[in-house]
C-alpha positions as CSV (number, residue, x, y, z in Angstrom):
1,M,-22.3,97.2,-171.3
2,L,-24.1,95.0,-168.7
3,V,-24.0,95.6,-165.0
4,P,-25.5,93.8,-162.5
5,D,-27.2,96.2,-160.0
6,D,-28.5,99.9,-159.9
7,Y,-25.3,101.2,-158.0
8,G,-23.2,100.4,-161.3
9,L,-25.6,102.1,-163.7
10,S,-25.5,105.4,-161.6
11,A,-21.8,105.0,-161.3
12,L,-20.8,104.4,-165.5
13,S,-23.7,106.8,-166.3
14,S,-21.0,109.4,-166.6
15,V,-18.7,107.7,-168.9
16,D,-18.2,109.1,-172.4
17,G,-19.6,106.3,-175.1
18,V,-20.9,103.7,-172.3
19,R,-24.1,103.0,-172.2
20,A,-25.0,100.6,-169.5
21,V,-28.0,97.9,-168.9
22,R,-28.6,95.8,-165.9
23,Y,-29.0,92.5,-166.1
24,E,-30.1,89.8,-163.2
25,A,-27.8,87.6,-162.0
26,G,-29.1,83.7,-162.6
27,E,-31.6,84.8,-165.1
28,P,-31.5,85.3,-169.0
29,L,-29.1,88.3,-170.5
30,P,-31.4,91.0,-171.6
31,P,-31.8,91.6,-175.6
32,E,-28.6,94.5,-175.4
33,A,-26.6,91.4,-174.7
34,A,-26.2,90.8,-178.3
35,D,-24.4,94.3,-178.7
36,A,-22.4,94.5,-175.3
37,R,-18.6,94.9,-175.8
38,V,-18.2,94.7,-171.6
39,L,-19.7,92.7,-169.4
40,V,-19.3,93.7,-165.1
41,P,-20.1,89.8,-163.6
42,K,-21.7,89.9,-160.2
43,F,-20.2,86.3,-159.6
44,L,-20.8,83.2,-161.9
45,Q,-21.0,81.2,-159.0
46,G,-23.7,78.5,-160.0
47,T,-24.0,79.5,-163.5
48,N,-21.7,77.9,-166.9
49,P,-20.2,80.5,-167.6
50,S,-20.0,79.4,-171.3
51,D,-23.5,79.7,-171.5
52,V,-23.4,83.7,-170.5
53,Y,-20.5,84.1,-173.3
54,A,-22.5,82.7,-175.8
55,Q,-25.5,85.4,-175.3
56,L,-22.8,88.2,-175.5
57,P,-21.0,87.9,-179.5
58,K,-19.5,90.8,-179.4
59,L,-18.0,90.9,-175.8
60,E,-14.8,92.2,-175.2
61,L,-13.8,93.1,-172.1
62,V,-15.0,91.6,-168.4
63,Q,-14.6,94.1,-165.7
64,L,-14.2,92.6,-162.6
65,L,-15.2,94.1,-159.2
66,S,-13.3,91.8,-157.1
67,A,-9.5,91.5,-157.3
68,G,-9.3,88.0,-157.3
69,A,-10.0,86.5,-161.4
70,E,-9.2,82.5,-160.7
71,R,-12.9,82.2,-161.1
72,F,-12.6,83.6,-164.6
73,I,-9.1,82.3,-165.9
74,G,-9.5,79.9,-169.0
75,T,-12.9,80.4,-169.0
76,L,-13.0,83.5,-171.2
77,P,-13.8,83.3,-175.4
78,E,-10.4,84.0,-177.2
79,G,-9.3,87.6,-177.7
80,V,-11.6,88.7,-174.4
81,L,-9.8,90.9,-172.1
82,L,-10.0,90.6,-168.4
83,S,-9.6,93.1,-165.8
84,T,-9.2,93.0,-161.9
85,C,-10.6,95.8,-159.3
86,R,-7.2,95.6,-157.9
87,G,-7.0,98.7,-155.8
88,A,-11.1,98.5,-154.2
89,H,-10.7,96.3,-151.5
90,G,-6.8,96.3,-150.4
91,G,-7.1,98.6,-147.8
92,S,-10.3,96.9,-146.2
93,T,-8.4,93.7,-146.4
94,A,-5.3,95.3,-144.7
95,E,-7.7,96.6,-142.1
96,W,-9.0,93.0,-141.3
97,A,-5.4,91.9,-141.2
98,I,-4.3,94.4,-138.6
99,G,-7.4,93.8,-136.6
100,A,-6.8,89.8,-136.5
101,L,-3.6,90.1,-135.8
102,L,-4.5,92.6,-132.9
103,S,-7.2,90.3,-131.5
104,I,-4.7,87.2,-131.2
105,Y,-2.0,89.4,-129.5
106,R,-4.0,91.6,-127.3
107,D,-6.4,88.0,-126.4
108,F,-9.8,89.6,-127.4
109,P,-11.3,86.5,-127.9
110,A,-10.8,85.0,-124.3
111,F,-11.1,88.6,-122.8
112,D,-14.9,88.2,-124.4
113,A,-15.4,85.1,-123.4
114,A,-15.0,86.0,-119.9
115,R,-17.2,88.9,-120.3
116,R,-20.0,86.6,-121.3
117,E,-19.2,84.1,-118.0
118,R,-19.2,87.2,-116.1
119,R,-15.4,86.2,-114.8
120,W,-13.0,89.2,-114.8
121,D,-9.9,87.7,-116.3
122,F,-7.2,89.7,-116.0
123,H,-4.0,88.7,-117.4
124,R,-0.9,90.5,-119.5
125,T,-1.2,90.0,-122.8
126,D,1.0,90.0,-125.8
127,T,1.3,93.0,-128.1
128,L,1.8,94.0,-132.0
129,Q,4.4,96.5,-130.8
130,D,8.1,95.7,-132.2
131,K,6.7,92.8,-134.1
132,R,8.5,91.5,-137.8
133,V,5.3,90.4,-139.9
134,L,6.7,88.9,-143.4
135,V,4.0,89.6,-146.2
136,V,3.9,87.4,-149.0
137,G,2.1,89.0,-151.9
138,A,3.3,92.4,-152.8
139,G,1.1,93.7,-154.6
140,D,-1.6,96.5,-153.6
141,L,-2.8,94.9,-150.8
142,G,0.7,94.4,-149.4
143,E,1.4,97.8,-149.3
144,Q,-1.9,98.9,-148.4
145,F,-1.0,96.6,-145.1
146,R,2.4,98.0,-144.5
147,R,0.9,101.4,-144.4
148,R,-1.2,100.5,-141.7
149,L,1.3,98.0,-139.8
150,E,3.8,100.4,-139.3
151,P,2.1,103.0,-137.1
152,F,1.8,100.6,-134.5
153,D,5.6,100.4,-133.9
154,A,5.7,97.0,-136.2
155,T,7.4,96.2,-139.2
156,A,6.7,94.3,-142.2
157,T,8.6,92.7,-144.9
158,L,7.0,92.1,-148.4
159,V,8.0,89.0,-150.8
160,G,6.8,88.8,-154.6
161,R,7.8,86.9,-157.1
162,T,10.7,88.9,-158.3
163,A,12.9,91.2,-155.8
164,R,13.0,94.9,-156.4
165,D,13.2,97.9,-154.2
166,R,11.9,97.1,-150.6
167,V,10.8,94.0,-151.9
168,H,12.5,90.5,-151.4
169,G,12.1,87.8,-153.8
170,M,10.3,84.0,-153.5
171,D,13.8,82.4,-153.3
172,E,14.4,84.0,-150.4
173,L,11.0,82.7,-148.6
174,P,12.7,79.7,-146.3
175,V,15.2,81.9,-144.6
176,L,12.6,84.8,-143.9
177,L,9.8,82.6,-142.5
178,G,12.3,81.6,-139.3
179,E,13.0,85.4,-138.7
180,H,9.4,86.8,-138.5
181,D,6.7,86.8,-135.8
182,A,3.6,86.3,-138.3
183,V,3.3,86.0,-142.1
184,L,0.3,87.7,-144.1
185,V,-0.6,85.3,-147.0
186,V,-2.2,87.9,-149.9
187,V,-1.4,85.9,-152.8
188,P,-3.6,85.8,-155.8
189,L,-5.1,81.9,-156.3
190,T,-3.1,80.1,-159.5
191,D,-1.2,76.8,-159.7
192,E,1.9,77.7,-158.5
193,T,0.2,79.7,-155.2
194,T,-2.4,76.6,-155.1
195,G,-0.7,74.4,-151.7
196,M,2.1,76.9,-151.4
197,V,1.8,77.0,-147.4
198,D,1.8,73.4,-146.6
199,A,3.9,71.6,-144.1
200,A,7.3,72.2,-144.5
201,F,6.2,76.2,-145.3
202,L,4.7,76.0,-141.8
203,A,7.6,74.3,-139.8
204,A,9.9,76.7,-141.1
205,M,7.8,79.5,-139.1
206,P,9.1,80.0,-135.7
207,D,7.2,78.6,-132.5
208,G,4.5,81.0,-131.5
209,A,4.5,82.6,-135.0
210,I,0.9,83.2,-136.5
211,L,-0.1,82.8,-140.2
212,V,-3.2,84.8,-141.4
213,N,-4.4,84.1,-144.7
214,A,-6.5,87.1,-146.4
215,A,-5.6,85.0,-149.7
216,R,-7.9,81.9,-150.9
217,G,-8.6,79.0,-149.0
218,P,-6.6,76.7,-151.4
219,V,-3.3,78.5,-150.5
220,V,-3.2,76.9,-147.6
221,D,-2.9,72.8,-146.7
222,T,-5.6,72.7,-144.0
223,D,-4.9,69.3,-142.9
224,A,-0.8,70.7,-142.2
225,L,-2.7,73.9,-140.7
226,V,-4.9,71.8,-138.0
227,A,-2.1,69.8,-137.4
228,E,0.3,72.8,-136.3
229,L,-2.6,74.3,-134.4
230,T,-3.4,70.8,-132.7
231,S,-0.5,70.6,-131.4
232,G,-0.2,74.4,-130.1
233,R,3.1,75.2,-132.2
234,L,1.4,78.1,-134.5
235,R,-1.5,80.3,-134.1
236,A,-3.7,81.6,-137.3
237,A,-6.3,84.0,-138.6
238,L,-8.3,83.1,-141.6
239,D,-10.7,84.8,-143.7
240,V,-10.7,82.2,-146.4
241,T,-10.9,78.4,-145.9
242,E,-11.0,75.3,-148.1
243,P,-13.8,74.6,-148.6
244,E,-16.3,77.8,-147.9
245,P,-18.4,77.3,-146.1
246,L,-16.9,75.1,-143.7
247,P,-19.5,71.6,-143.1
248,E,-20.3,71.5,-139.2
249,D,-17.8,68.8,-138.8
250,H,-14.6,70.3,-140.0
251,P,-11.7,70.3,-137.7
252,L,-11.2,74.2,-138.2
253,W,-14.1,75.0,-136.1
254,T,-12.9,73.0,-132.8
255,A,-8.8,74.0,-133.7
256,P,-7.0,75.6,-130.9
257,G,-5.3,78.8,-131.5
258,L,-7.6,80.3,-134.2
259,F,-9.1,83.1,-135.1
260,L,-11.5,82.6,-138.0
261,T,-14.2,85.0,-139.9
262,P,-16.1,83.7,-143.0
263,H,-14.7,85.6,-145.9
264,V,-15.6,88.9,-144.7
265,A,-12.3,91.2,-145.0
266,G,-13.4,93.4,-147.9
267,S,-17.3,93.3,-147.0
268,C,-17.9,96.5,-145.3
269,T,-19.3,99.9,-145.9
270,G,-18.4,101.9,-149.1
271,S,-17.3,98.4,-150.6
272,E,-19.2,99.3,-153.9
273,R,-17.9,102.5,-154.4
274,R,-14.4,101.7,-153.8
275,S,-15.2,99.0,-156.0
276,Y,-17.0,100.7,-159.0
277,G,-14.4,103.6,-158.4
278,V,-11.8,101.3,-160.0
279,A,-14.2,99.9,-162.7
280,T,-15.2,102.9,-163.8
281,R,-11.6,104.1,-164.5
282,E,-10.9,100.6,-166.6
283,I,-14.0,100.9,-168.6
284,A,-13.5,104.9,-169.2
285,R,-9.6,104.1,-170.7
286,F,-11.2,100.8,-172.8
287,A,-13.8,103.4,-174.3
288,A,-11.5,105.6,-175.0
289,G,-9.6,103.2,-176.6
290,E,-6.7,102.5,-174.3
291,Q,-6.0,99.2,-172.1
292,P,-7.2,98.9,-168.8
293,L,-4.6,99.0,-166.1
294,N,-5.4,96.0,-164.2
295,L,-5.6,93.4,-167.4
296,V,-4.8,89.7,-166.6
297,K,-1.9,88.6,-168.1
298,G,-0.9,84.8,-168.3
299,D,-1.9,83.0,-164.9
300,Y,-1.4,86.4,-163.3
């Protein structure tokens, strides 16, 4: 199998039946690629995926180090399995979402701006306590967020594709949007979810509500969101945008009521250990003749 870094070589060295070989992203694959059955991509940005796959005639599994798989769906040769790193980054991203909500409710950016101006800006703030947060996306990240939110004496309502225990169905979304103080979006990017947070979605949120996007930028209609922010009716926290990075003249840079970070929710200490912890378990199952648990099926 091929891995993109030394951490991967070390992490997979203990897996029976696996020989890991390192490759360099953007460079020709090593000779061992001719026999590799598993590829762990660094990222294929700037690379034609078909050129990479052409060097892997025996490829059977692509094991991602990310939970998002949208860049790989539809690119794999027929019969090649795709497994995500679901479970590795949910905690970190949920932590970011909590921090973003706390920053907005407790007015941390305004206090920091006042500090830089040497101005003692005493004022009352809002609080995360007693807030109702609607979580659109009921996978690992949604559950991780709920677990972290509840100790703040706030409540999370999860929405998934279909209703199940403690999870509402998407068909209930129009009503639920109007009943919550904030909405966290953590769905995968698919044809179905692209642009799902549109003008109608935002209009259904109550005045003063906060939209938090920790999914992918294209899930949100940026023009519709900018309109709501400019009017002052809604606030938002975004870790992802469309496009990324934002051009210098993009209206999100100056939109009021916005907390913005540059796609860093999952980028923190220990991310490699957590990623390879999941990837190693998935690859060990594959090497033992079992199906990985995080296989992507259909458009996921």
